[in-house]
TIDREN-710835 format. One line per field, with one value per residue (C-alpha): residue number from 1; residue in one letter; x, y, z. Coordinates in Angstrom, 3 decimals, decimal comma. Example, Ala and Ser with C-alpha at 12.3 -4.5 7.8 and 13.67 -1.06 7.14 Angstrom:
2
k <- c(1 / 2)
r <- c(A / S)
px <- c(12,300 / 13,670)
py <- c(-4,500 / -1,060)
pz <- c(7,800 / 7,140)
This chain:
417
k <- c(1 / 2 / 3 / 4 / 5 / 6 / 7 / 8 / 9 / 10 / 11 / 12 / 13 / 14 / 15 / 16 / 17 / 18 / 19 / 20 / 21 / 22 / 23 / 24 / 25 / 26 / 27 / 28 / 29 / 30 / 31 / 32 / 33 / 34 / 35 / 36 / 37 / 38 / 39 / 40 / 41 / 42 / 43 / 44 / 45 / 46 / 47 / 48 / 49 / 50 / 51 / 52 / 53 / 54 / 55 / 56 / 57 / 58 / 59 / 60 / 61 / 62 / 63 / 64 / 65 / 66 / 67 / 68 / 69 / 70 / 71 / 72 / 73 / 74 / 75 / 76 / 77 / 78 / 79 / 80 / 81 / 82 / 83 / 84 / 85 / 86 / 87 / 88 / 89 / 90 / 91 / 92 / 93 / 94 / 95 / 96 / 97 / 98 / 99 / 100 / 101 / 102 / 103 / 104 / 105 / 106 / 107 / 108 / 109 / 110 / 111 / 112 / 113 / 114 / 115 / 116 / 117 / 118 / 119 / 120 / 121 / 122 / 123 / 124 / 125 / 126 / 127 / 128 / 129 / 130 / 131 / 132 / 133 / 134 / 135 / 136 / 137 / 138 / 139 / 140 / 141 / 142 / 143 / 144 / 145 / 146 / 147 / 148 / 149 / 150 / 151 / 152 / 153 / 154 / 155 / 156 / 157 / 158 / 159 / 160 / 161 / 162 / 163 / 164 / 165 / 166 / 167 / 168 / 169 / 170 / 171 / 172 / 173 / 174 / 175 / 176 / 177 / 178 / 179 / 180 / 181 / 182 / 183 / 184 / 185 / 186 / 187 / 188 / 189 / 190 / 191 / 192 / 193 / 194 / 195 / 196 / 197 / 198 / 199 / 200 / 201 / 202 / 203 / 204 / 205 / 206 / 207 / 208 / 209 / 210 / 211 / 212 / 213 / 214 / 215 / 216 / 217 / 218 / 219 / 220 / 221 / 222 / 223 / 224 / 225 / 226 / 227 / 228 / 229 / 230 / 231 / 232 / 233 / 234 / 235 / 236 / 237 / 238 / 239 / 240 / 241 / 242 / 243 / 244 / 245 / 246 / 247 / 248 / 249 / 250 / 251 / 252 / 253 / 254 / 255 / 256 / 257 / 258 / 259 / 260 / 261 / 262 / 263 / 264 / 265 / 266 / 267 / 268 / 269 / 270 / 271 / 272 / 273 / 274 / 275 / 276 / 277 / 278 / 279 / 280 / 281 / 282 / 283 / 284 / 285 / 286 / 287 / 288 / 289 / 290 / 291 / 292 / 293 / 294 / 295 / 296 / 297 / 298 / 299 / 300 / 301 / 302 / 303 / 304 / 305 / 306 / 307 / 308 / 309 / 310 / 311 / 312 / 313 / 314 / 315 / 316 / 317 / 318 / 319 / 320 / 321 / 322 / 323 / 324 / 325 / 326 / 327 / 328 / 329 / 330 / 331 / 332 / 333 / 334 / 335 / 336 / 337 / 338 / 339 / 340 / 341 / 342 / 343 / 344 / 345 / 346 / 347 / 348 / 349 / 350 / 351 / 352 / 353 / 354 / 355 / 356 / 357 / 358 / 359 / 360 / 361 / 362 / 363 / 364 / 365 / 366 / 367 / 368 / 369 / 370 / 371 / 372 / 373 / 374 / 375 / 376 / 377 / 378 / 379 / 380 / 381 / 382 / 383 / 384 / 385 / 386 / 387 / 388 / 389 / 390 / 391 / 392 / 393 / 394 / 395 / 396 / 397 / 398 / 399 / 400 / 401 / 402 / 403 / 404 / 405 / 406 / 407 / 408 / 409 / 410 / 411 / 412 / 413 / 414 / 415 / 416 / 417)
r <- c(X / X / X / X / X / X / X / X / X / X / X / X / X / X / X / X / X / X / X / X / X / X / X / X / X / X / X / X / X / X / X / X / X / X / X / X / X / X / X / X / X / X / X / X / X / X / X / X / X / X / X / X / X / X / X / X / X / X / X / X / X / X / X / X / X / X / X / X / X / X / X / X / X / X / X / X / X / X / X / X / X / X / X / X / X / X / X / X / X / X / X / X / X / X / X / X / X / X / X / X / X / X / X / X / X / X / X / X / X / X / X / X / X / X / X / X / X / X / X / X / X / X / X / X / X / X / X / X / X / X / X / X / X / X / X / X / X / X / X / X / X / X / X / X / X / X / X / X / X / X / X / X / X / X / X / X / X / X / X / X / X / X / X / X / X / X / X / X / X / X / X / X / X / X / X / X / X / X / X / X / X / X / X / X / X / X / X / X / X / X / X / X / X / X / X / X / X / X / X / X / X / X / X / X / X / X / X / X / X / X / X / X / X / X / X / X / X / X / X / X / X / X / X / X / X / X / X / X / X / X / X / X / X / X / X / X / X / X / X / X / X / X / X / X / X / X / X / X / X / X / X / X / X / X / X / X / X / X / X / X / X / X / X / X / X / X / X / X / X / X / X / X / X / X / X / X / X / X / X / X / X / X / X / X / X / X / X / X / X / X / X / X / X / X / X / X / X / X / X / X / X / X / X / X / X / X / X / X / X / X / X / X / X / X / X / X / X / X / X / X / X / X / X / X / X / X / X / X / X / X / X / X / X / X / X / X / X / X / X / X / X / X / X / X / X / X / X / X / X / X / X / X / X / X / X / X / X / X / X / X / X / X / X / X / X / X / X / X / X / X / X / X / X / X / X / X / X / X / X / X / X / X / X / X / X / X / X / X / X / X / X / X / X / X / X / X / X / X / X / X / X / X / X / X / X / X / X / X / X / X / X / X / X / X / X / X / X)
px <- c(83,842 / 80,104 / 79,351 / 77,303 / 78,276 / 80,480 / 77,156 / 74,724 / 73,900 / 71,709 / 68,890 / 66,822 / 66,114 / 67,807 / 69,209 / 73,183 / 72,812 / 71,222 / 72,336 / 71,969 / 73,257 / 72,032 / 73,597 / 74,147 / 74,813 / 71,463 / 70,224 / 72,229 / 70,939 / 67,116 / 68,080 / 70,323 / 67,964 / 64,951 / 67,191 / 67,425 / 63,734 / 62,640 / 65,225 / 64,071 / 60,893 / 61,012 / 62,295 / 59,873 / 57,289 / 58,352 / 59,115 / 56,493 / 53,669 / 54,742 / 54,766 / 57,085 / 57,625 / 59,757 / 62,023 / 64,409 / 65,250 / 63,947 / 67,397 / 69,156 / 67,102 / 68,584 / 71,538 / 71,799 / 69,981 / 72,786 / 75,142 / 72,745 / 72,770 / 76,566 / 76,243 / 72,850 / 75,003 / 78,111 / 76,505 / 75,505 / 79,156 / 80,534 / 78,032 / 79,054 / 81,581 / 82,896 / 81,928 / 83,598 / 80,760 / 78,275 / 79,074 / 77,146 / 74,015 / 74,753 / 76,158 / 73,835 / 70,425 / 67,159 / 63,817 / 64,050 / 64,084 / 64,255 / 67,548 / 68,063 / 66,269 / 68,276 / 70,766 / 68,181 / 66,200 / 69,393 / 70,517 / 67,773 / 67,329 / 70,855 / 70,303 / 67,371 / 68,590 / 72,185 / 69,972 / 67,743 / 70,814 / 72,216 / 69,430 / 68,936 / 72,767 / 73,335 / 73,244 / 75,852 / 78,114 / 77,898 / 78,450 / 81,370 / 82,821 / 82,913 / 84,244 / 86,836 / 87,858 / 88,448 / 89,881 / 93,947 / 97,091 / 94,355 / 95,766 / 96,197 / 92,883 / 91,312 / 92,635 / 91,440 / 88,220 / 87,782 / 88,507 / 85,488 / 83,009 / 83,709 / 82,938 / 80,026 / 78,485 / 78,397 / 79,092 / 75,786 / 76,122 / 73,305 / 71,648 / 69,188 / 65,650 / 63,956 / 66,561 / 66,233 / 62,108 / 62,936 / 65,096 / 62,351 / 60,259 / 63,100 / 63,398 / 59,473 / 58,955 / 62,181 / 61,354 / 57,693 / 59,299 / 62,026 / 59,066 / 57,792 / 61,019 / 62,624 / 59,715 / 60,556 / 63,912 / 63,499 / 60,045 / 62,142 / 63,731 / 60,618 / 59,460 / 62,334 / 61,436 / 57,594 / 58,108 / 59,725 / 57,472 / 59,456 / 59,644 / 56,517 / 57,722 / 58,768 / 55,446 / 53,023 / 51,977 / 52,036 / 55,895 / 56,677 / 54,227 / 55,245 / 59,004 / 57,836 / 56,328 / 59,070 / 61,570 / 60,226 / 59,651 / 63,279 / 64,888 / 62,621 / 63,675 / 67,366 / 66,982 / 65,670 / 68,735 / 71,312 / 69,564 / 69,602 / 73,244 / 74,585 / 72,324 / 73,618 / 77,179 / 76,466 / 75,371 / 78,298 / 80,400 / 78,528 / 79,054 / 82,862 / 83,150 / 80,667 / 80,175 / 78,122 / 77,655 / 76,313 / 74,166 / 72,368 / 72,291 / 73,136 / 72,646 / 68,976 / 67,968 / 69,728 / 67,767 / 64,288 / 64,753 / 66,217 / 62,558 / 60,425 / 61,471 / 61,954 / 58,248 / 56,709 / 59,052 / 57,746 / 54,467 / 54,971 / 57,257 / 53,803 / 51,687 / 53,535 / 55,052 / 50,863 / 51,109 / 53,824 / 52,297 / 49,246 / 50,399 / 52,521 / 50,073 / 47,663 / 49,986 / 50,460 / 47,202 / 46,320 / 48,592 / 47,180 / 43,932 / 44,634 / 46,861 / 48,220 / 50,254 / 53,051 / 51,542 / 52,286 / 55,745 / 55,654 / 53,693 / 56,377 / 58,860 / 57,058 / 55,035 / 58,073 / 61,646 / 61,694 / 58,854 / 61,348 / 63,058 / 59,628 / 56,949 / 59,470 / 62,023 / 60,529 / 56,871 / 57,313 / 60,843 / 61,027 / 57,020 / 54,871 / 57,308 / 58,796 / 54,731 / 53,928 / 57,184 / 56,077 / 52,126 / 52,750 / 52,304 / 55,553 / 57,755 / 61,086 / 64,667 / 65,838 / 62,539 / 62,877 / 66,618 / 65,581 / 62,237 / 63,779 / 66,765 / 64,147 / 62,020 / 65,367 / 66,202 / 62,783 / 63,079 / 66,030 / 64,817 / 61,973 / 64,779 / 66,595 / 63,460 / 62,362 / 65,612 / 67,202 / 63,781 / 62,755 / 65,607 / 65,694 / 63,096 / 64,472 / 62,630 / 61,495 / 59,831 / 61,148 / 64,151 / 65,253 / 68,770 / 70,012 / 72,439 / 75,135 / 76,641 / 80,758 / 81,815 / 85,719 / 86,782 / 89,439 / 89,287 / 88,075 / 84,603 / 84,145 / 85,082 / 82,622 / 79,757 / 79,971 / 79,371 / 82,969 / 81,394 / 77,736 / 79,061 / 81,157 / 78,546 / 76,262 / 79,018 / 79,438 / 77,154 / 77,297 / 81,199 / 79,988 / 77,420 / 80,212 / 82,251 / 79,099 / 78,217 / 81,597 / 80,374 / 76,323 / 75,669 / 73,078 / 71,917 / 71,370 / 71,466 / 69,066 / 67,203 / 65,819 / 62,708)
py <- c(201,916 / 201,458 / 203,982 / 206,641 / 206,107 / 209,514 / 211,878 / 209,830 / 210,542 / 207,834 / 208,660 / 205,774 / 202,691 / 201,838 / 198,681 / 198,188 / 198,336 / 201,500 / 204,504 / 207,638 / 205,990 / 208,536 / 211,561 / 215,358 / 213,774 / 211,802 / 215,022 / 216,813 / 214,160 / 214,536 / 218,133 / 218,508 / 216,073 / 218,359 / 221,755 / 219,363 / 219,152 / 222,394 / 224,429 / 222,031 / 222,501 / 226,279 / 226,092 / 224,285 / 226,683 / 228,801 / 226,171 / 223,740 / 226,128 / 229,110 / 231,391 / 234,170 / 236,419 / 233,384 / 233,598 / 235,052 / 232,896 / 229,744 / 229,436 / 230,180 / 227,875 / 224,793 / 225,584 / 225,732 / 222,139 / 220,930 / 221,986 / 220,734 / 217,721 / 216,630 / 217,235 / 215,454 / 212,023 / 212,985 / 212,636 / 209,063 / 208,630 / 210,334 / 208,402 / 204,871 / 203,484 / 201,719 / 204,652 / 202,721 / 200,686 / 203,608 / 202,884 / 200,052 / 201,469 / 203,508 / 200,229 / 198,133 / 199,944 / 197,330 / 198,343 / 195,647 / 198,614 / 202,109 / 202,845 / 200,467 / 202,176 / 205,730 / 204,673 / 204,519 / 207,737 / 209,676 / 209,005 / 209,314 / 212,760 / 213,502 / 212,445 / 215,080 / 218,190 / 217,778 / 217,437 / 219,946 / 222,205 / 220,881 / 221,992 / 224,858 / 226,629 / 224,937 / 227,725 / 229,557 / 226,624 / 226,773 / 230,509 / 230,396 / 227,400 / 228,864 / 232,218 / 230,814 / 228,720 / 232,299 / 234,053 / 233,915 / 233,825 / 232,208 / 232,043 / 228,938 / 229,199 / 230,238 / 226,630 / 225,070 / 227,362 / 225,936 / 222,685 / 222,595 / 224,010 / 222,104 / 218,685 / 220,397 / 221,136 / 216,923 / 217,940 / 219,649 / 223,290 / 223,357 / 226,692 / 227,643 / 228,966 / 225,508 / 223,513 / 226,275 / 225,875 / 222,020 / 222,662 / 224,502 / 221,870 / 219,041 / 221,262 / 221,575 / 217,515 / 216,906 / 219,563 / 217,928 / 214,617 / 216,238 / 217,761 / 213,642 / 212,219 / 215,587 / 214,463 / 210,941 / 211,800 / 213,441 / 211,803 / 208,436 / 209,750 / 210,255 / 206,614 / 205,575 / 206,832 / 206,388 / 202,679 / 201,970 / 199,954 / 199,536 / 203,490 / 204,891 / 208,647 / 207,584 / 205,350 / 207,298 / 207,449 / 211,172 / 211,288 / 211,333 / 213,613 / 216,204 / 215,791 / 217,043 / 219,889 / 220,622 / 219,906 / 222,847 / 225,038 / 224,607 / 224,551 / 227,818 / 230,017 / 228,569 / 230,059 / 233,266 / 233,953 / 232,957 / 234,795 / 237,977 / 237,297 / 237,510 / 240,438 / 242,144 / 241,640 / 242,482 / 246,112 / 246,796 / 245,586 / 248,271 / 250,721 / 250,271 / 250,059 / 252,858 / 251,132 / 248,736 / 245,271 / 242,095 / 244,251 / 246,270 / 249,601 / 250,857 / 249,400 / 250,702 / 248,630 / 245,550 / 246,338 / 246,837 / 243,476 / 242,072 / 243,168 / 242,156 / 238,745 / 238,247 / 239,626 / 236,850 / 234,143 / 234,789 / 234,064 / 230,785 / 230,508 / 231,403 / 228,750 / 226,029 / 227,268 / 226,816 / 223,193 / 222,265 / 223,770 / 222,274 / 218,634 / 218,782 / 220,018 / 217,357 / 214,473 / 215,820 / 215,932 / 212,909 / 211,301 / 212,747 / 211,741 / 208,163 / 207,893 / 204,530 / 202,426 / 204,423 / 207,970 / 207,963 / 208,060 / 210,062 / 212,549 / 213,245 / 213,718 / 216,124 / 217,975 / 217,739 / 216,961 / 217,908 / 220,972 / 223,733 / 222,495 / 221,610 / 224,272 / 227,174 / 226,327 / 224,412 / 225,759 / 229,546 / 230,632 / 228,589 / 228,780 / 231,165 / 233,732 / 233,525 / 233,102 / 236,867 / 238,272 / 237,134 / 238,097 / 241,658 / 244,238 / 245,964 / 243,055 / 244,549 / 242,478 / 242,776 / 241,013 / 238,587 / 237,876 / 237,165 / 234,879 / 232,622 / 231,889 / 231,198 / 228,968 / 227,171 / 227,157 / 225,549 / 222,817 / 221,660 / 221,987 / 219,387 / 216,924 / 217,061 / 216,123 / 213,496 / 211,848 / 212,749 / 213,120 / 209,526 / 207,896 / 209,889 / 207,237 / 203,951 / 200,681 / 199,864 / 202,742 / 203,588 / 205,398 / 208,273 / 209,144 / 212,790 / 213,742 / 215,952 / 217,024 / 217,439 / 220,353 / 220,046 / 217,092 / 214,962 / 212,192 / 211,404 / 209,744 / 213,421 / 215,509 / 213,752 / 213,136 / 216,733 / 220,569 / 221,173 / 217,626 / 219,540 / 222,888 / 221,458 / 219,577 / 222,686 / 224,686 / 222,615 / 223,436 / 227,163 / 226,395 / 223,840 / 226,750 / 229,344 / 226,777 / 226,100 / 230,007 / 230,551 / 227,673 / 228,786 / 232,317 / 232,993 / 236,645 / 238,419 / 234,866 / 235,360 / 232,533 / 231,464 / 231,736)
pz <- c(-155,891 / -156,956 / -159,862 / -158,238 / -154,551 / -154,502 / -155,104 / -153,142 / -149,694 / -147,882 / -145,330 / -143,506 / -144,963 / -148,575 / -149,677 / -149,721 / -153,454 / -154,086 / -155,186 / -157,966 / -160,809 / -163,139 / -162,238 / -164,414 / -167,782 / -167,584 / -166,655 / -169,909 / -172,275 / -172,738 / -171,868 / -175,324 / -177,581 / -176,580 / -178,028 / -181,428 / -181,864 / -180,552 / -182,799 / -185,692 / -185,215 / -184,863 / -188,398 / -189,804 / -188,833 / -191,681 / -194,229 / -194,121 / -192,298 / -194,337 / -191,375 / -193,056 / -190,140 / -188,688 / -192,047 / -190,271 / -187,395 / -189,466 / -191,183 / -188,192 / -186,181 / -188,781 / -188,555 / -184,976 / -184,755 / -187,051 / -184,189 / -181,237 / -182,557 / -182,473 / -178,631 / -178,350 / -177,914 / -175,765 / -172,576 / -172,981 / -174,184 / -170,797 / -168,782 / -170,079 / -167,897 / -171,144 / -173,725 / -177,070 / -176,544 / -177,205 / -180,990 / -180,801 / -180,702 / -184,033 / -185,638 / -184,907 / -184,584 / -183,746 / -182,040 / -179,543 / -177,011 / -176,809 / -176,453 / -179,367 / -181,256 / -181,285 / -183,653 / -186,324 / -184,995 / -184,443 / -188,071 / -189,778 / -188,439 / -189,054 / -192,519 / -193,097 / -191,766 / -193,017 / -196,405 / -195,827 / -194,821 / -198,862 / -200,450 / -198,831 / -199,463 / -202,806 / -204,263 / -202,018 / -202,497 / -206,001 / -205,926 / -204,146 / -205,303 / -208,946 / -207,175 / -205,753 / -209,184 / -210,688 / -208,627 / -208,985 / -207,034 / -204,403 / -200,628 / -198,805 / -197,318 / -200,230 / -201,623 / -198,490 / -198,840 / -202,119 / -201,922 / -199,024 / -201,043 / -204,439 / -202,076 / -200,733 / -204,305 / -204,162 / -208,237 / -208,596 / -210,348 / -211,509 / -210,130 / -212,996 / -212,226 / -212,086 / -210,340 / -207,539 / -207,073 / -207,250 / -204,076 / -202,513 / -202,740 / -201,875 / -198,518 / -197,704 / -197,646 / -195,645 / -193,069 / -193,254 / -192,601 / -190,341 / -187,503 / -186,531 / -186,704 / -184,356 / -182,008 / -182,197 / -181,194 / -177,782 / -177,300 / -176,635 / -173,866 / -172,538 / -173,032 / -171,940 / -168,679 / -168,613 / -169,800 / -165,877 / -164,555 / -161,369 / -160,766 / -159,534 / -160,463 / -164,044 / -164,879 / -167,038 / -170,562 / -170,784 / -169,770 / -173,940 / -174,970 / -171,809 / -172,612 / -176,737 / -175,283 / -172,815 / -175,659 / -178,139 / -175,129 / -174,872 / -178,546 / -179,308 / -176,069 / -177,001 / -180,236 / -179,414 / -176,918 / -179,299 / -181,778 / -179,571 / -178,283 / -182,274 / -183,722 / -180,198 / -181,435 / -184,770 / -183,704 / -181,245 / -184,358 / -186,905 / -183,995 / -183,988 / -187,875 / -188,969 / -192,370 / -193,933 / -192,509 / -193,778 / -195,568 / -193,362 / -193,357 / -189,910 / -186,521 / -186,052 / -189,026 / -187,645 / -184,241 / -185,765 / -187,450 / -184,286 / -182,420 / -185,411 / -185,622 / -181,732 / -180,745 / -183,385 / -181,797 / -178,596 / -179,386 / -180,730 / -177,721 / -175,210 / -177,122 / -176,649 / -173,689 / -172,261 / -173,684 / -171,559 / -168,632 / -168,990 / -169,469 / -166,616 / -164,087 / -165,834 / -164,834 / -161,393 / -160,704 / -162,358 / -159,943 / -156,943 / -158,038 / -158,935 / -155,634 / -156,602 / -153,828 / -154,425 / -153,521 / -149,950 / -150,428 / -153,745 / -152,135 / -149,507 / -152,342 / -154,835 / -151,672 / -149,211 / -149,857 / -153,601 / -153,375 / -153,515 / -157,183 / -158,280 / -157,657 / -156,586 / -158,989 / -161,737 / -161,955 / -160,104 / -161,333 / -164,395 / -165,477 / -164,235 / -164,185 / -167,796 / -168,516 / -167,427 / -168,500 / -172,417 / -171,767 / -170,511 / -173,302 / -175,388 / -175,339 / -174,743 / -175,562 / -171,888 / -170,659 / -173,517 / -172,279 / -168,756 / -169,613 / -172,190 / -169,431 / -166,958 / -169,561 / -170,276 / -166,393 / -165,942 / -168,568 / -167,005 / -163,466 / -165,084 / -166,794 / -162,905 / -160,845 / -163,305 / -163,612 / -159,812 / -158,245 / -159,610 / -157,909 / -154,762 / -152,732 / -152,288 / -153,730 / -149,958 / -149,912 / -146,487 / -147,534 / -149,920 / -151,403 / -151,860 / -154,516 / -154,800 / -157,347 / -157,564 / -158,352 / -157,661 / -159,833 / -157,919 / -160,837 / -164,065 / -162,907 / -160,915 / -163,954 / -166,572 / -163,949 / -162,093 / -162,747 / -165,349 / -167,633 / -167,469 / -168,638 / -171,460 / -173,055 / -172,752 / -174,361 / -177,220 / -179,560 / -179,897 / -180,848 / -183,509 / -184,329 / -184,800 / -187,541 / -189,217 / -189,569 / -191,959 / -193,928 / -193,850 / -194,251 / -191,286 / -192,049 / -194,710 / -197,179 / -200,478 / -200,860 / -204,340 / -202,824)
């Protein structure tokens, strides 16, 4: 059976060898890499530009970006018919193609984020390792923790004031270098689609820029959503324990910090959302104005068969509704949760409409193909390329984030600066 035959339904005049080869995992790939870039940009707004109002969520976003980084290439690996060949991109990177360049960009970005995290939490690593070293009668888990934190110090135990100031400078430099690398990490995904001359829907020089702007929007939205959920869990813990937790005096203090951080972050989310919407509408208007040879079939797809997906789900529910919710005065946590979920849905639908919509019409311009995502898997292929495969990819960074939070203290960590 040909890859893609299971979930492809043909209509009218379609050549026998045409299928929707790129399914839900290729939708998840640019979606997950976009979350990585967006989360890092949010953290850099404090570390590079000194926006102190975002200090509390900046550390949170940096750790979350690191967790998302491990999940970003997994959709590609699951999509490959021979997944073990995927390591060739990492082991032999070169710039002869956009996919091949991924190895260089991915490793560069991973090194930058890991280095920034190390400088940010080096003092914590040293203090924890020294405290465990001095403790008598350590348990098995404490011995494991001692080994982990001694390893993370990399043998550097100097936490004097001068050393911590040098760490602060290193963080700012790494964050500054990281912004263009993070944008390129996701921009090249848009470059892959925008450079395909054979596809009329993908071929546009605005595609990389649109991908980058929507990536920043989705990354900020996911960080806000995860931050709210985490803070709400902390408030529940305080209510049950009725004692101090993580250095905050009460449930009201945690709520005050949560609302302040979310309201400030929402302003930057709204700014990037305006840019993303403007670029997408500009691209749509430009296509209609130029009306190239393939415009007739594109118009039938955009304004006809995919009208609900594009204008109602993506632009309406995913862009316009959250835009109005964030513009209304006195932003509340409930309204924020609804808004960021809709923003994530809108960005996902943008990726879906680009990947799936670009394959919806035949190269003959006289036929159409419809994509039906496998829900109930009946073999390994429909498991990987179906609903459960996509959900597994989305859950993966949250599990990693929980693991990393045991090593990197996210809340109430006193930085040297």
